[in-house]
C-alpha positions as CSV (number, residue, x, y, z in Angstrom):
1,X,-0.2,-0.3,0.3
2,X,1.0,3.4,-1.0
3,X,0.9,5.8,2.0
4,X,1.4,8.7,-0.4
5,X,-2.0,7.6,-1.9
6,X,-4.7,9.3,-1.2
7,X,-6.2,8.3,2.3
8,X,-9.5,8.4,4.2
9,X,-11.5,11.7,4.7
10,X,-9.2,13.9,7.4
11,X,-11.6,14.5,10.4
12,X,-10.7,17.5,12.5
13,X,-9.9,17.6,16.2
14,X,-10.5,20.6,18.0
15,X,-8.6,22.7,20.0
16,X,-10.4,21.9,23.6
17,X,-9.2,18.1,22.7
18,X,-6.2,18.9,21.6
19,X,-5.8,20.7,25.1
20,X,-7.5,17.4,26.5
21,X,-4.9,15.0,25.1
22,X,-1.9,17.0,25.8
23,X,-2.9,17.5,29.2
24,X,-3.2,13.2,29.6
25,X,0.0,12.9,27.8
26,X,2.0,15.3,30.4
27,X,0.4,14.0,33.6
28,X,1.3,10.3,32.0
29,X,4.7,11.7,31.4
30,X,5.3,13.8,34.6
31,X,4.0,10.0,36.9
32,X,6.3,7.8,34.7
33,X,9.2,9.9,34.0
34,X,9.5,11.9,37.9
35,X,10.5,8.4,39.7
36,X,13.9,8.5,37.8
37,X,14.6,11.9,38.4
38,X,14.0,11.2,42.5
39,X,16.4,8.5,41.9
40,X,19.4,10.6,40.4
41,X,18.9,13.5,42.7
42,X,19.1,10.8,45.9
43,X,22.2,9.2,44.5
44,X,24.0,12.6,43.8
45,X,23.0,13.6,47.2
46,X,24.9,11.2,48.9
47,X,27.7,11.2,47.3
48,X,28.0,15.5,47.3
49,X,25.2,16.2,50.1
50,X,23.6,19.6,48.7
51,X,24.2,21.9,51.9
52,X,22.1,25.0,52.9
53,X,21.8,27.8,50.0
54,X,23.1,25.7,47.6
55,X,21.1,24.7,44.6
56,X,20.1,21.7,42.3
57,X,18.1,21.0,39.3
58,X,14.7,18.9,39.7
59,X,13.2,17.3,36.5
60,X,9.8,15.6,35.4
61,X,11.0,14.9,32.2
62,X,8.9,17.6,31.1
63,X,10.6,20.5,32.7
64,X,13.1,21.7,34.7
65,X,12.9,22.8,37.8
66,X,15.5,24.8,40.2
67,X,15.3,23.6,44.1
68,X,16.8,25.9,47.0
69,X,18.6,23.8,50.2
70,X,17.0,26.5,52.7
71,X,14.3,24.7,54.7
72,X,13.9,21.3,56.3
73,X,10.7,21.0,53.9
74,X,12.4,21.4,51.5
75,X,15.3,18.8,51.3
76,X,13.7,16.0,53.7
77,X,12.7,13.6,50.6
78,X,16.1,13.5,49.1
79,X,18.0,13.8,52.4
80,X,16.2,10.1,54.0
81,X,18.7,7.5,55.3
82,X,20.2,5.1,53.1
83,X,23.4,4.2,51.3
84,X,22.5,3.0,47.8
85,X,24.9,1.0,45.2
86,X,23.1,2.4,42.2
87,X,19.8,2.8,40.3
88,X,18.0,-0.3,41.1
89,X,19.3,-0.7,44.4
90,X,18.0,2.5,45.4
91,X,14.6,1.9,43.9
92,X,14.2,-1.0,45.8
93,X,15.6,0.8,48.9
94,X,13.5,4.1,48.8
95,X,10.4,1.8,48.0
96,X,11.0,-0.8,51.2
97,X,12.1,1.8,53.6
98,X,10.0,5.0,52.4
99,X,6.9,4.0,50.5
100,X,6.3,3.6,47.0
101,X,5.1,7.1,47.3
102,X,8.2,9.1,48.0
103,X,9.6,8.1,44.3
104,X,6.9,11.0,43.5
105,X,8.4,13.0,45.8
106,X,7.4,17.3,44.3
107,X,5.1,16.1,41.9
108,X,2.3,18.4,42.7
109,X,4.1,21.6,42.2
110,X,5.8,20.3,38.8
111,X,1.8,19.4,37.4
112,X,1.0,22.9,38.4
113,X,3.7,24.1,35.9
114,X,4.0,21.4,33.2
115,X,0.4,20.7,32.3
116,X,0.0,24.4,31.4
117,X,3.2,25.1,29.3
118,X,2.4,21.6,27.8
119,X,-1.4,22.3,26.7
120,X,0.2,25.9,25.3
121,X,2.7,24.3,23.5
122,X,1.7,21.2,22.1
123,X,-1.9,23.2,21.0
124,X,-0.4,26.2,19.5
125,X,1.6,23.5,17.3
126,X,-1.0,21.8,16.1
127,X,-2.9,25.0,15.6
128,X,0.0,26.4,13.3
129,X,0.6,23.6,11.3
130,X,-3.1,22.9,10.2
131,X,-3.0,26.9,9.3
132,X,0.4,26.6,7.8
133,X,-0.7,23.4,5.8
134,X,-4.1,25.6,4.6
135,X,-1.6,28.1,2.8
136,X,1.6,26.6,1.8
137,X,0.3,23.0,1.0
138,X,0.4,19.7,2.9
139,X,3.8,18.6,1.9
140,X,6.2,21.8,2.5
141,X,8.8,20.4,4.9
142,X,9.1,23.5,6.7
143,X,5.9,23.5,8.4
144,X,7.4,21.8,11.8
145,X,10.4,24.0,11.9
146,X,8.1,27.2,11.6
147,X,4.8,25.6,14.0
148,X,7.9,24.2,16.8
149,X,9.7,27.7,16.7
150,X,6.4,30.0,17.4
151,X,4.8,27.3,19.7
152,X,7.3,27.0,21.5
153,X,8.7,30.1,21.9
154,X,5.2,31.2,23.1
155,X,5.1,28.7,25.6
156,X,8.8,29.4,27.4
157,X,7.6,33.2,26.9
158,X,4.4,32.9,28.6
159,X,5.3,30.8,32.2
160,X,9.2,32.1,32.4
161,X,7.8,34.3,35.1
162,X,5.8,31.5,36.6
163,X,8.9,29.6,37.1
164,X,10.4,32.2,38.5
165,X,8.1,33.2,41.4
166,X,7.5,28.8,41.6
167,X,11.5,28.6,42.3
168,X,11.6,31.8,45.2
169,X,8.3,29.9,46.7
170,X,10.5,26.5,46.8
171,X,13.1,28.8,48.5
172,X,10.8,29.2,51.6
173,X,7.6,29.4,53.0
174,X,5.5,32.7,51.3
175,X,2.2,33.7,52.0
176,X,0.7,35.0,48.9
177,X,0.8,38.5,50.8
178,X,4.3,37.8,50.9
179,X,4.6,37.2,47.6
180,X,2.4,39.7,46.6
181,X,4.6,42.1,48.3
182,X,8.1,40.6,46.9
183,X,7.1,40.6,43.3
184,X,6.0,43.8,43.2
185,X,9.1,44.8,45.0
186,X,11.0,42.9,42.7
187,X,8.9,45.1,39.4
188,X,9.1,48.2,41.2
189,X,13.2,47.7,41.4
190,X,14.1,46.4,38.2
191,X,10.7,46.3,35.9
192,X,8.6,44.2,34.7
193,X,11.9,42.5,32.5
194,X,13.2,41.3,35.6
195,X,10.1,38.6,35.8
196,X,11.6,36.9,32.5
197,X,15.2,36.4,34.4
198,X,16.6,33.5,32.9
199,X,14.2,33.7,29.7
200,X,17.4,34.0,26.8
201,X,19.4,30.9,27.6
202,X,15.9,28.9,28.1
203,X,14.5,30.1,24.5
204,X,18.0,29.2,23.1
205,X,18.0,25.9,24.7
206,X,13.9,25.2,23.7
207,X,13.6,27.0,20.8
208,X,16.2,25.2,18.5
209,X,15.1,21.9,20.6
210,X,11.9,22.1,19.5
211,X,12.6,23.0,15.8
212,X,14.9,20.0,15.8
213,X,12.4,17.5,17.3
214,X,9.4,18.4,15.3
215,X,11.1,18.2,11.7
216,X,12.6,15.2,12.8
217,X,9.4,13.3,14.3
218,X,7.3,14.1,11.2
219,X,10.1,12.6,9.1
220,X,11.0,9.8,11.0
221,X,7.3,9.1,11.8
222,X,6.2,9.2,7.6
223,X,9.5,7.3,7.0
224,X,8.6,4.8,9.2
225,X,4.6,4.6,8.1
226,X,6.3,4.4,4.7
227,X,8.1,1.0,5.5
228,X,5.2,-0.5,7.1
229,X,2.6,0.1,4.2
230,X,0.5,2.0,6.7
231,X,-1.4,5.6,6.0
232,X,-2.0,6.2,9.8
233,X,0.9,5.7,12.2
234,X,0.7,3.1,15.1
235,X,1.2,3.8,19.0
236,X,4.6,2.1,18.3
237,X,6.2,4.1,15.3
238,X,4.7,7.6,17.1
239,X,6.8,6.2,20.3
240,X,9.7,5.7,18.4
241,X,9.4,8.6,16.1
242,X,9.4,10.2,19.1
243,X,12.6,8.9,21.3
244,X,15.0,9.4,18.1
245,X,14.0,12.8,17.5
246,X,14.1,13.9,21.1
247,X,17.6,12.4,21.8
248,X,18.9,14.2,19.1
249,X,17.8,17.4,19.6
250,X,18.9,17.0,23.7
251,X,22.6,16.0,22.2
252,X,23.0,19.1,19.7
253,X,20.7,21.8,22.8
254,X,22.6,20.9,26.0
255,X,24.9,23.5,25.8
256,X,22.4,25.9,26.6
257,X,20.8,23.6,29.2
258,X,24.3,24.0,31.0
259,X,24.4,27.6,30.5
260,X,20.5,27.7,31.6
261,X,21.0,25.6,34.9
262,X,24.6,27.7,35.6
263,X,22.7,31.1,35.7
264,X,19.8,29.9,37.3
265,X,21.7,28.8,40.6
266,X,24.2,31.3,40.4
267,X,21.4,34.1,40.1
268,X,19.7,31.9,43.6
269,X,23.7,31.8,45.1
270,X,23.7,36.0,44.4
271,X,20.3,36.6,46.2
272,X,20.9,34.6,49.2
273,X,24.4,36.2,49.3
274,X,24.7,39.4,47.7
275,X,27.1,39.2,45.8
276,X,28.4,40.8,43.1
277,X,29.4,40.0,39.3
278,X,28.0,37.0,39.3
279,X,27.4,34.5,36.3
280,X,23.8,35.0,36.0
281,X,24.5,39.3,35.0
282,X,27.3,37.9,32.2
283,X,25.7,36.8,28.8
284,X,25.2,33.6,27.7
285,X,28.2,33.3,25.2
286,X,30.7,34.6,27.8
287,X,29.4,31.7,30.2
288,X,30.4,29.7,27.4
289,X,33.5,30.7,26.7
290,X,33.9,30.4,30.7
291,X,33.3,26.4,30.6
292,X,35.2,25.9,27.9
293,X,37.9,27.2,29.2
294,X,37.7,25.7,32.7
295,X,36.5,22.2,31.5
296,X,37.3,22.2,27.7
297,X,34.8,21.8,25.3
298,X,33.5,18.7,26.8
299,X,32.1,20.7,29.9
300,X,29.2,22.0,27.2
301,X,28.3,18.5,27.2
302,X,28.5,17.6,31.1
303,X,25.1,15.8,32.3
304,X,25.2,14.3,28.5
305,X,23.9,10.9,30.0
306,X,21.1,11.8,32.1
307,X,19.3,14.0,29.9
308,X,18.9,11.7,27.4
309,X,17.9,8.6,30.0
310,X,15.3,11.5,30.5
311,X,14.6,13.2,27.1
312,X,14.2,10.4,25.5
313,X,11.0,8.4,27.4
314,X,9.8,11.4,28.3
315,X,9.5,12.6,24.4
316,X,7.8,9.2,23.7
317,X,5.9,8.8,26.0
318,X,4.3,12.7,25.8
319,X,3.9,12.4,21.8
320,X,2.8,9.0,21.9
321,X,-0.4,9.7,24.2
322,X,-0.8,13.0,22.7
323,X,-1.4,10.9,19.6
324,X,-3.3,8.2,20.7
325,X,-5.4,11.0,22.3
326,X,-6.3,13.2,19.2
327,X,-6.9,9.8,17.5
328,X,-9.3,8.6,20.2
329,X,-10.9,12.2,19.6
330,X,-11.0,11.6,16.1
331,X,-13.0,8.6,16.1
332,X,-15.8,10.5,18.1
333,X,-15.5,13.2,16.2
334,X,-16.4,10.4,13.1
335,X,-19.1,8.6,14.9
336,X,-20.8,11.9,15.7
337,X,-20.8,12.7,11.8
338,X,-22.2,9.7,11.0
339,X,-25.2,10.4,12.6
């Protein structure tokens, strides 16, 4: 069967249905990937314990979050007793000694950020793709790149102030009144632009990632469909395409991820100790040059293996769940059209 041949009529999915599909994907991805990052941080903590005032990056596979060790409640979950010999040993000991719930520590605040960001991103991508295809034609190869760039740029820009506020809330317990006073003071001192601090390296990492991810995903999906003689991709085709395209994009954009982490962690060190001339004030390019001078070119790819272990399954689970959700709604819409 020729996958290029004319297929069945296209049944559209509404924006609300796209939002529901992406929301489901975000929740499922968080549930499945969070335990791996919890174990990773616990293994890191036993070798290099996080002291008060230090920062570390926590991720659920969809988003990266900065955690600051200031209060007992913030560090208790990864300072529990126990010596782990490896990843599997850590999984088993955490479940046996602390209960299985501990593998999902920190999940609720993560979902508060990850779900809206993912819904905005995936829904915008699909809407832009449909619009561009109606203008440029179905087979225009640049459509996934353009749609991926615009959708990610928008999602990062919208979520960036919320991420900064959420990170500040992790460092200390704030009432809503105190938080409002803090944000108002920050805006009056440095202007509204201060709420988007760390936006530039995030964009430099996430926008190219998105462009490469969607382009490679669409190409791989089409190629695998052709090899299988299918018109519509199966769950395994979307899963495989998502994992491979996500892995490739993760490797290429890793240097910007390293810069983003350094900039954010040094920002909180600056705010905690009131020091001057911190890397967060430097440009992305200047930080990259410092890293190369100190650790060599390989320093820009620090944490490659953990990032791949996180990104590959996260991308695969997210996109296959999203596509499955859209397929479900397409079938429901097709049944309604028959009656």
